C-alpha positions as CSV (number, residue, x, y, z in Angstrom):
1,M,77.0,22.7,34.0
2,A,78.9,20.3,31.6
3,G,81.7,21.0,29.7
4,N,82.1,22.5,26.1
5,V,80.7,20.2,23.4
6,R,82.5,20.0,20.1
7,D,80.6,20.3,16.8
8,P,81.3,17.0,15.0
9,R,81.0,18.7,11.6
10,S,83.2,21.6,12.1
11,G,85.2,20.2,15.3
12,T,84.6,23.9,17.0
13,T,83.4,24.2,20.1
14,P,79.8,26.0,19.7
15,K,78.9,28.7,21.9
16,R,75.4,29.0,20.9
17,P,73.1,26.6,18.6
18,R,73.1,26.8,15.0
19,R,70.9,29.0,12.9
20,D,72.1,27.9,9.4
21,R,69.9,24.8,8.7
22,P,66.1,24.8,8.2
23,L,63.6,22.3,10.2
24,S,63.6,18.8,9.0
25,A,62.1,15.6,9.5
26,G,63.6,13.6,12.5
27,Q,64.4,16.6,14.6
28,V,62.8,17.0,18.2
29,L,60.8,20.3,18.0
30,I,60.8,22.3,21.2
31,N,58.9,25.4,22.1
32,V,60.9,27.2,24.9
33,H,58.6,30.3,24.9
34,I,57.0,31.4,28.1
35,P,54.1,32.5,28.5
36,D,52.4,29.9,26.0
37,E,51.5,32.2,23.0
38,G,51.0,29.3,20.5
39,S,53.1,26.9,18.4
40,L,54.5,25.5,15.3
41,P,52.7,22.6,13.8
42,G,54.7,19.5,14.7
43,T,55.9,20.7,18.1
44,T,57.0,17.7,20.0
45,L,57.4,19.3,23.5
46,D,56.9,22.5,25.3
47,L,59.7,23.0,27.6
48,P,60.0,26.9,29.1
49,Y,63.6,28.1,28.4
50,N,64.2,28.8,32.5
51,E,63.4,25.0,33.1
52,V,65.6,23.1,30.7
53,A,68.1,21.9,33.3
54,A,65.5,21.1,35.7
55,R,63.5,19.2,33.1
56,T,66.2,17.0,31.4
57,A,64.2,13.8,31.9
58,E,61.8,15.0,29.2
59,L,64.5,15.4,26.6
60,P,66.0,12.6,24.3
61,S,68.5,10.4,26.3
62,D,70.5,10.4,23.1
63,K,72.7,13.6,23.2
64,A,73.0,13.4,19.4
65,T,69.3,13.7,18.7
66,P,68.7,16.8,16.3
67,L,66.6,19.4,18.5
68,A,65.0,22.4,16.8
69,I,64.3,25.1,19.5
70,Y,62.1,28.1,18.9
71,C,60.3,31.0,21.2
72,M,58.7,33.9,19.8
73,S,61.8,36.1,18.5
74,G,64.8,34.0,19.6
75,N,65.9,35.7,22.9
76,M,64.6,32.7,25.0
77,S,65.5,30.1,22.5
78,A,69.2,31.4,22.6
79,I,69.4,30.9,26.3
80,A,67.9,27.5,26.1
81,G,70.2,26.4,23.3
82,R,73.1,27.4,25.3
83,E,71.8,25.6,28.0
84,L,71.3,22.1,26.0
85,L,74.8,22.5,24.6
86,A,76.0,22.7,28.2
87,L,74.0,19.6,29.2
88,G,75.8,17.8,26.0
89,Y,73.4,18.0,23.3
90,T,75.5,18.1,20.1
91,D,72.8,19.0,17.4
92,V,71.0,22.0,18.3
93,I,69.6,24.5,16.0
94,E,67.3,27.4,16.7
95,L,64.4,28.7,14.3
96,D,66.0,32.0,13.4
97,G,63.4,34.8,14.3
98,G,61.3,32.6,16.3
99,M,57.3,32.4,15.9
100,Q,57.3,36.0,14.8
101,A,59.4,34.9,11.7
102,W,57.4,31.8,11.2
103,Q,54.2,34.3,10.9
104,A,56.1,36.8,8.9
105,S,56.6,34.2,6.1
106,G,52.9,33.6,6.0
107,R,52.5,30.2,8.0
108,T,50.1,30.1,10.9
109,L,50.8,29.1,14.6
110,L,48.5,26.6,16.5
111,P,46.7,28.4,19.2
112,A,48.0,28.5,22.8
113,S,47.0,25.8,25.1
114,S,44.1,26.9,27.2
């Protein structure tokens, strides 16, 4: 694993991805949930949380690229987020509450791939 990464905004070393920012344009939206139970509209990449380190070639080469990750409830995205930070990504956020929170707010999921 890579060393700790300092957050350029606060100068601190994050231990987990940020949850205090909303989704925005320009972020790479990554579904890390397994098994496939659907996805958010605009998802760019399906990358199982337990394969992040093994599939780095699918991630942006620029480690400052904003990444927004999610799973069903937040457990898998927390693991994936820590791995992304350890790999040197500096702008990682989690969708707080995952797909469950997305649906609870009245928004719909895209169906699972067949």
